[in-house]
SETOR-363545 format. One record per atom (N, C-alpha, C): x, y, z; atom name; residue number from 1. Coordinates in nm, 2 decimals, always signed. Example, Ala and Ser with C-alpha at 12.3 -4.5 7.8 and 13.67 -1.06 7.14 Angstrom:
<recs>
<rec><c1>+1.32</c1><c2>-0.57</c2><c3>+0.78</c3><at>N</at><i>1</i></rec>
<rec><c1>+1.23</c1><c2>-0.45</c2><c3>+0.78</c3><at>CA</at><i>1</i></rec>
<rec><c1>+1.32</c1><c2>-0.33</c2><c3>+0.78</c3><at>C</at><i>1</i></rec>
<rec><c1>+1.28</c1><c2>-0.22</c2><c3>+0.71</c3><at>N</at><i>2</i></rec>
<rec><c1>+1.37</c1><c2>-0.11</c2><c3>+0.71</c3><at>CA</at><i>2</i></rec>
<rec><c1>+1.29</c1><c2>+0.00</c2><c3>+0.79</c3><at>C</at><i>2</i></rec>
</recs>
This chain:
<recs>
<rec><c1>+1.97</c1><c2>-0.64</c2><c3>-9.28</c3><at>N</at><i>1</i></rec>
<rec><c1>+1.95</c1><c2>-0.62</c2><c3>-9.42</c3><at>CA</at><i>1</i></rec>
<rec><c1>+2.07</c1><c2>-0.54</c2><c3>-9.47</c3><at>C</at><i>1</i></rec>
<rec><c1>+2.12</c1><c2>-0.58</c2><c3>-9.59</c3><at>N</at><i>2</i></rec>
<rec><c1>+2.23</c1><c2>-0.51</c2><c3>-9.65</c3><at>CA</at><i>2</i></rec>
<rec><c1>+2.19</c1><c2>-0.48</c2><c3>-9.80</c3><at>C</at><i>2</i></rec>
<rec><c1>+2.27</c1><c2>-0.39</c2><c3>-9.86</c3><at>N</at><i>3</i></rec>
<rec><c1>+2.24</c1><c2>-0.36</c2><c3>-10.00</c3><at>CA</at><i>3</i></rec>
<rec><c1>+2.34</c1><c2>-0.44</c2><c3>-10.08</c3><at>C</at><i>3</i></rec>
<rec><c1>+2.29</c1><c2>-0.52</c2><c3>-10.18</c3><at>N</at><i>4</i></rec>
<rec><c1>+2.38</c1><c2>-0.61</c2><c3>-10.26</c3><at>CA</at><i>4</i></rec>
<rec><c1>+2.47</c1><c2>-0.52</c2><c3>-10.35</c3><at>C</at><i>4</i></rec>
<rec><c1>+2.45</c1><c2>-0.40</c2><c3>-10.36</c3><at>N</at><i>5</i></rec>
<rec><c1>+2.53</c1><c2>-0.31</c2><c3>-10.45</c3><at>CA</at><i>5</i></rec>
<rec><c1>+2.63</c1><c2>-0.23</c2><c3>-10.37</c3><at>C</at><i>5</i></rec>
<rec><c1>+2.64</c1><c2>-0.26</c2><c3>-10.23</c3><at>N</at><i>6</i></rec>
<rec><c1>+2.72</c1><c2>-0.18</c2><c3>-10.15</c3><at>CA</at><i>6</i></rec>
<rec><c1>+2.80</c1><c2>-0.27</c2><c3>-10.05</c3><at>C</at><i>6</i></rec>
<rec><c1>+2.92</c1><c2>-0.29</c2><c3>-10.08</c3><at>N</at><i>7</i></rec>
<rec><c1>+3.01</c1><c2>-0.39</c2><c3>-10.00</c3><at>CA</at><i>7</i></rec>
<rec><c1>+3.02</c1><c2>-0.34</c2><c3>-9.86</c3><at>C</at><i>7</i></rec>
<rec><c1>+3.02</c1><c2>-0.21</c2><c3>-9.83</c3><at>N</at><i>8</i></rec>
<rec><c1>+3.03</c1><c2>-0.16</c2><c3>-9.70</c3><at>CA</at><i>8</i></rec>
<rec><c1>+2.91</c1><c2>-0.20</c2><c3>-9.61</c3><at>C</at><i>8</i></rec>
<rec><c1>+2.79</c1><c2>-0.19</c2><c3>-9.67</c3><at>N</at><i>9</i></rec>
<rec><c1>+2.68</c1><c2>-0.23</c2><c3>-9.60</c3><at>CA</at><i>9</i></rec>
<rec><c1>+2.68</c1><c2>-0.38</c2><c3>-9.55</c3><at>C</at><i>9</i></rec>
<rec><c1>+2.74</c1><c2>-0.46</c2><c3>-9.64</c3><at>N</at><i>10</i></rec>
<rec><c1>+2.76</c1><c2>-0.60</c2><c3>-9.60</c3><at>CA</at><i>10</i></rec>
<rec><c1>+2.87</c1><c2>-0.62</c2><c3>-9.49</c3><at>C</at><i>10</i></rec>
<rec><c1>+2.97</c1><c2>-0.54</c2><c3>-9.50</c3><at>N</at><i>11</i></rec>
<rec><c1>+3.08</c1><c2>-0.55</c2><c3>-9.40</c3><at>CA</at><i>11</i></rec>
<rec><c1>+3.02</c1><c2>-0.51</c2><c3>-9.26</c3><at>C</at><i>11</i></rec>
<rec><c1>+2.92</c1><c2>-0.42</c2><c3>-9.26</c3><at>N</at><i>12</i></rec>
<rec><c1>+2.87</c1><c2>-0.38</c2><c3>-9.13</c3><at>CA</at><i>12</i></rec>
<rec><c1>+2.77</c1><c2>-0.48</c2><c3>-9.07</c3><at>C</at><i>12</i></rec>
<rec><c1>+2.73</c1><c2>-0.59</c2><c3>-9.14</c3><at>N</at><i>13</i></rec>
<rec><c1>+2.64</c1><c2>-0.69</c2><c3>-9.09</c3><at>CA</at><i>13</i></rec>
<rec><c1>+2.70</c1><c2>-0.75</c2><c3>-8.97</c3><at>C</at><i>13</i></rec>
<rec><c1>+2.83</c1><c2>-0.78</c2><c3>-8.97</c3><at>N</at><i>14</i></rec>
<rec><c1>+2.89</c1><c2>-0.85</c2><c3>-8.85</c3><at>CA</at><i>14</i></rec>
<rec><c1>+2.87</c1><c2>-0.77</c2><c3>-8.72</c3><at>C</at><i>14</i></rec>
<rec><c1>+2.89</c1><c2>-0.64</c2><c3>-8.73</c3><at>N</at><i>15</i></rec>
<rec><c1>+2.88</c1><c2>-0.55</c2><c3>-8.62</c3><at>CA</at><i>15</i></rec>
<rec><c1>+2.73</c1><c2>-0.54</c2><c3>-8.58</c3><at>C</at><i>15</i></rec>
<rec><c1>+2.64</c1><c2>-0.53</c2><c3>-8.67</c3><at>N</at><i>16</i></rec>
<rec><c1>+2.50</c1><c2>-0.52</c2><c3>-8.64</c3><at>CA</at><i>16</i></rec>
<rec><c1>+2.45</c1><c2>-0.65</c2><c3>-8.57</c3><at>C</at><i>16</i></rec>
<rec><c1>+2.50</c1><c2>-0.76</c2><c3>-8.62</c3><at>N</at><i>17</i></rec>
<rec><c1>+2.46</c1><c2>-0.89</c2><c3>-8.57</c3><at>CA</at><i>17</i></rec>
<rec><c1>+2.51</c1><c2>-0.90</c2><c3>-8.42</c3><at>C</at><i>17</i></rec>
<rec><c1>+2.64</c1><c2>-0.86</c2><c3>-8.40</c3><at>N</at><i>18</i></rec>
<rec><c1>+2.69</c1><c2>-0.86</c2><c3>-8.26</c3><at>CA</at><i>18</i></rec>
<rec><c1>+2.61</c1><c2>-0.77</c2><c3>-8.17</c3><at>C</at><i>18</i></rec>
<rec><c1>+2.57</c1><c2>-0.66</c2><c3>-8.21</c3><at>N</at><i>19</i></rec>
<rec><c1>+2.49</c1><c2>-0.57</c2><c3>-8.13</c3><at>CA</at><i>19</i></rec>
<rec><c1>+2.35</c1><c2>-0.63</c2><c3>-8.11</c3><at>C</at><i>19</i></rec>
<rec><c1>+2.30</c1><c2>-0.69</c2><c3>-8.21</c3><at>N</at><i>20</i></rec>
<rec><c1>+2.17</c1><c2>-0.75</c2><c3>-8.19</c3><at>CA</at><i>20</i></rec>
<rec><c1>+2.17</c1><c2>-0.86</c2><c3>-8.09</c3><at>C</at><i>20</i></rec>
<rec><c1>+2.27</c1><c2>-0.95</c2><c3>-8.10</c3><at>N</at><i>21</i></rec>
<rec><c1>+2.28</c1><c2>-1.06</c2><c3>-8.00</c3><at>CA</at><i>21</i></rec>
<rec><c1>+2.32</c1><c2>-1.01</c2><c3>-7.86</c3><at>C</at><i>21</i></rec>
<rec><c1>+2.38</c1><c2>-0.90</c2><c3>-7.85</c3><at>N</at><i>22</i></rec>
<rec><c1>+2.41</c1><c2>-0.85</c2><c3>-7.71</c3><at>CA</at><i>22</i></rec>
<rec><c1>+2.28</c1><c2>-0.79</c2><c3>-7.65</c3><at>C</at><i>22</i></rec>
<rec><c1>+2.19</c1><c2>-0.74</c2><c3>-7.73</c3><at>N</at><i>23</i></rec>
<rec><c1>+2.08</c1><c2>-0.67</c2><c3>-7.67</c3><at>CA</at><i>23</i></rec>
<rec><c1>+1.94</c1><c2>-0.74</c2><c3>-7.69</c3><at>C</at><i>23</i></rec>
<rec><c1>+1.94</c1><c2>-0.85</c2><c3>-7.75</c3><at>N</at><i>24</i></rec>
<rec><c1>+1.81</c1><c2>-0.92</c2><c3>-7.77</c3><at>CA</at><i>24</i></rec>
<rec><c1>+1.81</c1><c2>-1.06</c2><c3>-7.70</c3><at>C</at><i>24</i></rec>
<rec><c1>+1.69</c1><c2>-1.11</c2><c3>-7.69</c3><at>N</at><i>25</i></rec>
<rec><c1>+1.68</c1><c2>-1.25</c2><c3>-7.63</c3><at>CA</at><i>25</i></rec>
<rec><c1>+1.76</c1><c2>-1.35</c2><c3>-7.71</c3><at>C</at><i>25</i></rec>
<rec><c1>+1.81</c1><c2>-1.45</c2><c3>-7.64</c3><at>N</at><i>26</i></rec>
<rec><c1>+1.89</c1><c2>-1.55</c2><c3>-7.70</c3><at>CA</at><i>26</i></rec>
<rec><c1>+1.82</c1><c2>-1.64</c2><c3>-7.80</c3><at>C</at><i>26</i></rec>
<rec><c1>+1.69</c1><c2>-1.64</c2><c3>-7.79</c3><at>N</at><i>27</i></rec>
<rec><c1>+1.62</c1><c2>-1.73</c2><c3>-7.88</c3><at>CA</at><i>27</i></rec>
<rec><c1>+1.55</c1><c2>-1.66</c2><c3>-8.00</c3><at>C</at><i>27</i></rec>
<rec><c1>+1.60</c1><c2>-1.54</c2><c3>-8.03</c3><at>N</at><i>28</i></rec>
<rec><c1>+1.54</c1><c2>-1.47</c2><c3>-8.15</c3><at>CA</at><i>28</i></rec>
<rec><c1>+1.58</c1><c2>-1.54</c2><c3>-8.28</c3><at>C</at><i>28</i></rec>
<rec><c1>+1.50</c1><c2>-1.52</c2><c3>-8.38</c3><at>N</at><i>29</i></rec>
<rec><c1>+1.52</c1><c2>-1.57</c2><c3>-8.51</c3><at>CA</at><i>29</i></rec>
<rec><c1>+1.58</c1><c2>-1.46</c2><c3>-8.59</c3><at>C</at><i>29</i></rec>
<rec><c1>+1.69</c1><c2>-1.48</c2><c3>-8.66</c3><at>N</at><i>30</i></rec>
<rec><c1>+1.75</c1><c2>-1.38</c2><c3>-8.74</c3><at>CA</at><i>30</i></rec>
<rec><c1>+1.76</c1><c2>-1.42</c2><c3>-8.88</c3><at>C</at><i>30</i></rec>
<rec><c1>+1.73</c1><c2>-1.32</c2><c3>-8.97</c3><at>N</at><i>31</i></rec>
<rec><c1>+1.74</c1><c2>-1.35</c2><c3>-9.11</c3><at>CA</at><i>31</i></rec>
<rec><c1>+1.83</c1><c2>-1.24</c2><c3>-9.18</c3><at>C</at><i>31</i></rec>
<rec><c1>+1.92</c1><c2>-1.28</c2><c3>-9.26</c3><at>N</at><i>32</i></rec>
<rec><c1>+2.01</c1><c2>-1.19</c2><c3>-9.33</c3><at>CA</at><i>32</i></rec>
<rec><c1>+1.94</c1><c2>-1.17</c2><c3>-9.47</c3><at>C</at><i>32</i></rec>
<rec><c1>+1.91</c1><c2>-1.04</c2><c3>-9.50</c3><at>N</at><i>33</i></rec>
<rec><c1>+1.84</c1><c2>-1.01</c2><c3>-9.62</c3><at>CA</at><i>33</i></rec>
<rec><c1>+1.93</c1><c2>-0.92</c2><c3>-9.71</c3><at>C</at><i>33</i></rec>
<rec><c1>+1.96</c1><c2>-0.96</c2><c3>-9.83</c3><at>N</at><i>34</i></rec>
<rec><c1>+2.03</c1><c2>-0.88</c2><c3>-9.93</c3><at>CA</at><i>34</i></rec>
<rec><c1>+1.92</c1><c2>-0.81</c2><c3>-10.01</c3><at>C</at><i>34</i></rec>
<rec><c1>+1.92</c1><c2>-0.68</c2><c3>-10.02</c3><at>N</at><i>35</i></rec>
<rec><c1>+1.82</c1><c2>-0.61</c2><c3>-10.09</c3><at>CA</at><i>35</i></rec>
<rec><c1>+1.88</c1><c2>-0.54</c2><c3>-10.22</c3><at>C</at><i>35</i></rec>
<rec><c1>+1.79</c1><c2>-0.50</c2><c3>-10.30</c3><at>N</at><i>36</i></rec>
<rec><c1>+1.83</c1><c2>-0.44</c2><c3>-10.43</c3><at>CA</at><i>36</i></rec>
<rec><c1>+1.88</c1><c2>-0.53</c2><c3>-10.54</c3><at>C</at><i>36</i></rec>
<rec><c1>+1.82</c1><c2>-0.65</c2><c3>-10.54</c3><at>N</at><i>37</i></rec>
<rec><c1>+1.86</c1><c2>-0.75</c2><c3>-10.64</c3><at>CA</at><i>37</i></rec>
<rec><c1>+1.82</c1><c2>-0.70</c2><c3>-10.78</c3><at>C</at><i>37</i></rec>
<rec><c1>+1.73</c1><c2>-0.61</c2><c3>-10.79</c3><at>N</at><i>38</i></rec>
<rec><c1>+1.70</c1><c2>-0.55</c2><c3>-10.92</c3><at>CA</at><i>38</i></rec>
<rec><c1>+1.82</c1><c2>-0.48</c2><c3>-10.99</c3><at>C</at><i>38</i></rec>
<rec><c1>+1.92</c1><c2>-0.45</c2><c3>-10.91</c3><at>N</at><i>39</i></rec>
<rec><c1>+2.04</c1><c2>-0.38</c2><c3>-10.95</c3><at>CA</at><i>39</i></rec>
<rec><c1>+2.16</c1><c2>-0.48</c2><c3>-10.97</c3><at>C</at><i>39</i></rec>
<rec><c1>+2.13</c1><c2>-0.60</c2><c3>-11.01</c3><at>N</at><i>40</i></rec>
<rec><c1>+2.23</c1><c2>-0.71</c2><c3>-11.02</c3><at>CA</at><i>40</i></rec>
<rec><c1>+2.34</c1><c2>-0.67</c2><c3>-11.11</c3><at>C</at><i>40</i></rec>
<rec><c1>+2.32</c1><c2>-0.58</c2><c3>-11.20</c3><at>N</at><i>41</i></rec>
<rec><c1>+2.43</c1><c2>-0.54</c2><c3>-11.29</c3><at>CA</at><i>41</i></rec>
<rec><c1>+2.54</c1><c2>-0.46</c2><c3>-11.22</c3><at>C</at><i>41</i></rec>
<rec><c1>+2.51</c1><c2>-0.41</c2><c3>-11.10</c3><at>N</at><i>42</i></rec>
<rec><c1>+2.61</c1><c2>-0.34</c2><c3>-11.02</c3><at>CA</at><i>42</i></rec>
<rec><c1>+2.63</c1><c2>-0.40</c2><c3>-10.89</c3><at>C</at><i>42</i></rec>
<rec><c1>+2.60</c1><c2>-0.53</c2><c3>-10.88</c3><at>N</at><i>43</i></rec>
<rec><c1>+2.62</c1><c2>-0.60</c2><c3>-10.75</c3><at>CA</at><i>43</i></rec>
<rec><c1>+2.76</c1><c2>-0.60</c2><c3>-10.71</c3><at>C</at><i>43</i></rec>
<rec><c1>+2.78</c1><c2>-0.58</c2><c3>-10.58</c3><at>N</at><i>44</i></rec>
<rec><c1>+2.91</c1><c2>-0.57</c2><c3>-10.51</c3><at>CA</at><i>44</i></rec>
<rec><c1>+2.93</c1><c2>-0.69</c2><c3>-10.41</c3><at>C</at><i>44</i></rec>
<rec><c1>+2.82</c1><c2>-0.75</c2><c3>-10.37</c3><at>N</at><i>45</i></rec>
<rec><c1>+2.83</c1><c2>-0.86</c2><c3>-10.28</c3><at>CA</at><i>45</i></rec>
<rec><c1>+2.78</c1><c2>-0.99</c2><c3>-10.34</c3><at>C</at><i>45</i></rec>
<rec><c1>+2.86</c1><c2>-1.08</c2><c3>-10.37</c3><at>N</at><i>46</i></rec>
<rec><c1>+2.82</c1><c2>-1.21</c2><c3>-10.44</c3><at>CA</at><i>46</i></rec>
<rec><c1>+2.72</c1><c2>-1.28</c2><c3>-10.35</c3><at>C</at><i>46</i></rec>
<rec><c1>+2.62</c1><c2>-1.34</c2><c3>-10.41</c3><at>N</at><i>47</i></rec>
<rec><c1>+2.52</c1><c2>-1.42</c2><c3>-10.33</c3><at>CA</at><i>47</i></rec>
<rec><c1>+2.59</c1><c2>-1.52</c2><c3>-10.24</c3><at>C</at><i>47</i></rec>
<rec><c1>+2.68</c1><c2>-1.60</c2><c3>-10.30</c3><at>N</at><i>48</i></rec>
<rec><c1>+2.75</c1><c2>-1.70</c2><c3>-10.22</c3><at>CA</at><i>48</i></rec>
<rec><c1>+2.82</c1><c2>-1.65</c2><c3>-10.10</c3><at>C</at><i>48</i></rec>
<rec><c1>+2.88</c1><c2>-1.54</c2><c3>-10.11</c3><at>N</at><i>49</i></rec>
<rec><c1>+2.95</c1><c2>-1.48</c2><c3>-10.00</c3><at>CA</at><i>49</i></rec>
<rec><c1>+2.85</c1><c2>-1.45</c2><c3>-9.88</c3><at>C</at><i>49</i></rec>
<rec><c1>+2.74</c1><c2>-1.39</c2><c3>-9.91</c3><at>N</at><i>50</i></rec>
<rec><c1>+2.64</c1><c2>-1.37</c2><c3>-9.81</c3><at>CA</at><i>50</i></rec>
<rec><c1>+2.58</c1><c2>-1.50</c2><c3>-9.76</c3><at>C</at><i>50</i></rec>
<rec><c1>+2.55</c1><c2>-1.59</c2><c3>-9.85</c3><at>N</at><i>51</i></rec>
<rec><c1>+2.49</c1><c2>-1.72</c2><c3>-9.81</c3><at>CA</at><i>51</i></rec>
<rec><c1>+2.59</c1><c2>-1.79</c2><c3>-9.71</c3><at>C</at><i>51</i></rec>
<rec><c1>+2.72</c1><c2>-1.79</c2><c3>-9.74</c3><at>N</at><i>52</i></rec>
<rec><c1>+2.82</c1><c2>-1.86</c2><c3>-9.66</c3><at>CA</at><i>52</i></rec>
<rec><c1>+2.82</c1><c2>-1.79</c2><c3>-9.52</c3><at>C</at><i>52</i></rec>
<rec><c1>+2.82</c1><c2>-1.66</c2><c3>-9.52</c3><at>N</at><i>53</i></rec>
<rec><c1>+2.81</c1><c2>-1.58</c2><c3>-9.39</c3><at>CA</at><i>53</i></rec>
<rec><c1>+2.69</c1><c2>-1.63</c2><c3>-9.31</c3><at>C</at><i>53</i></rec>
<rec><c1>+2.58</c1><c2>-1.63</c2><c3>-9.37</c3><at>N</at><i>54</i></rec>
<rec><c1>+2.45</c1><c2>-1.66</c2><c3>-9.30</c3><at>CA</at><i>54</i></rec>
<rec><c1>+2.46</c1><c2>-1.81</c2><c3>-9.25</c3><at>C</at><i>54</i></rec>
<rec><c1>+2.51</c1><c2>-1.90</c2><c3>-9.33</c3><at>N</at><i>55</i></rec>
<rec><c1>+2.52</c1><c2>-2.04</c2><c3>-9.28</c3><at>CA</at><i>55</i></rec>
<rec><c1>+2.61</c1><c2>-2.05</c2><c3>-9.17</c3><at>C</at><i>55</i></rec>
<rec><c1>+2.72</c1><c2>-1.98</c2><c3>-9.17</c3><at>N</at><i>56</i></rec>
<rec><c1>+2.82</c1><c2>-1.99</c2><c3>-9.06</c3><at>CA</at><i>56</i></rec>
<rec><c1>+2.76</c1><c2>-1.94</c2><c3>-8.93</c3><at>C</at><i>56</i></rec>
<rec><c1>+2.67</c1><c2>-1.84</c2><c3>-8.94</c3><at>N</at><i>57</i></rec>
<rec><c1>+2.61</c1><c2>-1.78</c2><c3>-8.82</c3><at>CA</at><i>57</i></rec>
<rec><c1>+2.47</c1><c2>-1.83</c2><c3>-8.79</c3><at>C</at><i>57</i></rec>
<rec><c1>+2.43</c1><c2>-1.94</c2><c3>-8.87</c3><at>N</at><i>58</i></rec>
<rec><c1>+2.30</c1><c2>-2.00</c2><c3>-8.85</c3><at>CA</at><i>58</i></rec>
<rec><c1>+2.19</c1><c2>-1.90</c2><c3>-8.86</c3><at>C</at><i>58</i></rec>
<rec><c1>+2.19</c1><c2>-1.82</c2><c3>-8.97</c3><at>N</at><i>59</i></rec>
<rec><c1>+2.09</c1><c2>-1.73</c2><c3>-9.00</c3><at>CA</at><i>59</i></rec>
<rec><c1>+2.01</c1><c2>-1.78</c2><c3>-9.12</c3><at>C</at><i>59</i></rec>
<rec><c1>+1.88</c1><c2>-1.74</c2><c3>-9.13</c3><at>N</at><i>60</i></rec>
<rec><c1>+1.81</c1><c2>-1.75</c2><c3>-9.25</c3><at>CA</at><i>60</i></rec>
<rec><c1>+1.87</c1><c2>-1.66</c2><c3>-9.35</c3><at>C</at><i>60</i></rec>
<rec><c1>+1.85</c1><c2>-1.68</c2><c3>-9.48</c3><at>N</at><i>61</i></rec>
<rec><c1>+1.91</c1><c2>-1.60</c2><c3>-9.58</c3><at>CA</at><i>61</i></rec>
<rec><c1>+1.82</c1><c2>-1.59</c2><c3>-9.70</c3><at>C</at><i>61</i></rec>
<rec><c1>+1.80</c1><c2>-1.47</c2><c3>-9.75</c3><at>N</at><i>62</i></rec>
<rec><c1>+1.73</c1><c2>-1.45</c2><c3>-9.87</c3><at>CA</at><i>62</i></rec>
<rec><c1>+1.77</c1><c2>-1.32</c2><c3>-9.94</c3><at>C</at><i>62</i></rec>
<rec><c1>+1.76</c1><c2>-1.31</c2><c3>-10.07</c3><at>N</at><i>63</i></rec>
<rec><c1>+1.78</c1><c2>-1.19</c2><c3>-10.14</c3><at>CA</at><i>63</i></rec>
<rec><c1>+1.65</c1><c2>-1.14</c2><c3>-10.20</c3><at>C</at><i>63</i></rec>
<rec><c1>+1.63</c1><c2>-1.00</c2><c3>-10.19</c3><at>N</at><i>64</i></rec>
<rec><c1>+1.51</c1><c2>-0.94</c2><c3>-10.23</c3><at>CA</at><i>64</i></rec>
<rec><c1>+1.53</c1><c2>-0.82</c2><c3>-10.32</c3><at>C</at><i>64</i></rec>
<rec><c1>+1.42</c1><c2>-0.77</c2><c3>-10.37</c3><at>N</at><i>65</i></rec>
<rec><c1>+1.41</c1><c2>-0.64</c2><c3>-10.43</c3><at>CA</at><i>65</i></rec>
<rec><c1>+1.28</c1><c2>-0.57</c2><c3>-10.38</c3><at>C</at><i>65</i></rec>
<rec><c1>+1.30</c1><c2>-0.47</c2><c3>-10.31</c3><at>N</at><i>66</i></rec>
<rec><c1>+1.18</c1><c2>-0.40</c2><c3>-10.26</c3><at>CA</at><i>66</i></rec>
<rec><c1>+1.12</c1><c2>-0.32</c2><c3>-10.38</c3><at>C</at><i>66</i></rec>
<rec><c1>+1.20</c1><c2>-0.29</c2><c3>-10.48</c3><at>N</at><i>67</i></rec>
<rec><c1>+1.15</c1><c2>-0.21</c2><c3>-10.59</c3><at>CA</at><i>67</i></rec>
<rec><c1>+1.05</c1><c2>-0.29</c2><c3>-10.67</c3><at>C</at><i>67</i></rec>
<rec><c1>+1.08</c1><c2>-0.42</c2><c3>-10.70</c3><at>N</at><i>68</i></rec>
<rec><c1>+0.99</c1><c2>-0.50</c2><c3>-10.78</c3><at>CA</at><i>68</i></rec>
<rec><c1>+0.92</c1><c2>-0.62</c2><c3>-10.70</c3><at>C</at><i>68</i></rec>
<rec><c1>+0.94</c1><c2>-0.61</c2><c3>-10.57</c3><at>N</at><i>69</i></rec>
<rec><c1>+0.88</c1><c2>-0.71</c2><c3>-10.47</c3><at>CA</at><i>69</i></rec>
<rec><c1>+0.93</c1><c2>-0.85</c2><c3>-10.49</c3><at>C</at><i>69</i></rec>
<rec><c1>+1.04</c1><c2>-0.87</c2><c3>-10.55</c3><at>N</at><i>70</i></rec>
<rec><c1>+1.10</c1><c2>-1.00</c2><c3>-10.56</c3><at>CA</at><i>70</i></rec>
<rec><c1>+1.14</c1><c2>-1.06</c2><c3>-10.42</c3><at>C</at><i>70</i></rec>
<rec><c1>+1.08</c1><c2>-1.17</c2><c3>-10.38</c3><at>N</at><i>71</i></rec>
<rec><c1>+1.11</c1><c2>-1.24</c2><c3>-10.26</c3><at>CA</at><i>71</i></rec>
<rec><c1>+1.07</c1><c2>-1.17</c2><c3>-10.13</c3><at>C</at><i>71</i></rec>
<rec><c1>+1.00</c1><c2>-1.06</c2><c3>-10.14</c3><at>N</at><i>72</i></rec>
<rec><c1>+0.97</c1><c2>-0.99</c2><c3>-10.02</c3><at>CA</at><i>72</i></rec>
<rec><c1>+0.87</c1><c2>-1.07</c2><c3>-9.93</c3><at>C</at><i>72</i></rec>
<rec><c1>+0.76</c1><c2>-1.11</c2><c3>-9.99</c3><at>N</at><i>73</i></rec>
<rec><c1>+0.67</c1><c2>-1.20</c2><c3>-9.92</c3><at>CA</at><i>73</i></rec>
<rec><c1>+0.73</c1><c2>-1.33</c2><c3>-9.87</c3><at>C</at><i>73</i></rec>
<rec><c1>+0.82</c1><c2>-1.39</c2><c3>-9.96</c3><at>N</at><i>74</i></rec>
<rec><c1>+0.88</c1><c2>-1.51</c2><c3>-9.92</c3><at>CA</at><i>74</i></rec>
<rec><c1>+0.97</c1><c2>-1.49</c2><c3>-9.80</c3><at>C</at><i>74</i></rec>
<rec><c1>+1.04</c1><c2>-1.38</c2><c3>-9.79</c3><at>N</at><i>75</i></rec>
<rec><c1>+1.12</c1><c2>-1.35</c2><c3>-9.67</c3><at>CA</at><i>75</i></rec>
<rec><c1>+1.04</c1><c2>-1.35</c2><c3>-9.54</c3><at>C</at><i>75</i></rec>
<rec><c1>+0.93</c1><c2>-1.29</c2><c3>-9.54</c3><at>N</at><i>76</i></rec>
<rec><c1>+0.84</c1><c2>-1.29</c2><c3>-9.42</c3><at>CA</at><i>76</i></rec>
<rec><c1>+0.79</c1><c2>-1.43</c2><c3>-9.39</c3><at>C</at><i>76</i></rec>
<rec><c1>+0.75</c1><c2>-1.50</c2><c3>-9.50</c3><at>N</at><i>77</i></rec>
<rec><c1>+0.70</c1><c2>-1.64</c2><c3>-9.48</c3><at>CA</at><i>77</i></rec>
<rec><c1>+0.81</c1><c2>-1.73</c2><c3>-9.42</c3><at>C</at><i>77</i></rec>
<rec><c1>+0.93</c1><c2>-1.72</c2><c3>-9.47</c3><at>N</at><i>78</i></rec>
<rec><c1>+1.04</c1><c2>-1.80</c2><c3>-9.43</c3><at>CA</at><i>78</i></rec>
<rec><c1>+1.07</c1><c2>-1.77</c2><c3>-9.28</c3><at>C</at><i>78</i></rec>
<rec><c1>+1.07</c1><c2>-1.64</c2><c3>-9.25</c3><at>N</at><i>79</i></rec>
<rec><c1>+1.10</c1><c2>-1.60</c2><c3>-9.11</c3><at>CA</at><i>79</i></rec>
<rec><c1>+0.99</c1><c2>-1.65</c2><c3>-9.01</c3><at>C</at><i>79</i></rec>
<rec><c1>+0.87</c1><c2>-1.64</c2><c3>-9.05</c3><at>N</at><i>80</i></rec>
<rec><c1>+0.76</c1><c2>-1.68</c2><c3>-8.96</c3><at>CA</at><i>80</i></rec>
<rec><c1>+0.75</c1><c2>-1.84</c2><c3>-8.95</c3><at>C</at><i>80</i></rec>
<rec><c1>+0.77</c1><c2>-1.91</c2><c3>-9.06</c3><at>N</at><i>81</i></rec>
<rec><c1>+0.75</c1><c2>-2.05</c2><c3>-9.06</c3><at>CA</at><i>81</i></rec>
<rec><c1>+0.87</c1><c2>-2.13</c2><c3>-9.03</c3><at>C</at><i>81</i></rec>
<rec><c1>+0.99</c1><c2>-2.06</c2><c3>-9.05</c3><at>N</at><i>82</i></rec>
<rec><c1>+1.12</c1><c2>-2.13</c2><c3>-9.02</c3><at>CA</at><i>82</i></rec>
<rec><c1>+1.16</c1><c2>-2.23</c2><c3>-9.12</c3><at>C</at><i>82</i></rec>
<rec><c1>+1.11</c1><c2>-2.21</c2><c3>-9.24</c3><at>N</at><i>83</i></rec>
<rec><c1>+1.14</c1><c2>-2.30</c2><c3>-9.35</c3><at>CA</at><i>83</i></rec>
<rec><c1>+1.21</c1><c2>-2.23</c2><c3>-9.47</c3><at>C</at><i>83</i></rec>
</recs>
């Protein structure tokens, strides 16, 4: 998960993903989640940038807002169902 208003949090995703893959089973399912979409007016990470990163690494991708519950349930459903 990264904060869509914080470019540094997105830059750290590569490192976190590397650490995850080094320490987890090879068959894990990984989802990249951009959070805080309710703050779109101060967005620092474009959706397409994150989506392209996720596609290149074969990750599920979704953007959410924990504050207003946008796509939170859908993120879990997508992760569980693989769709």
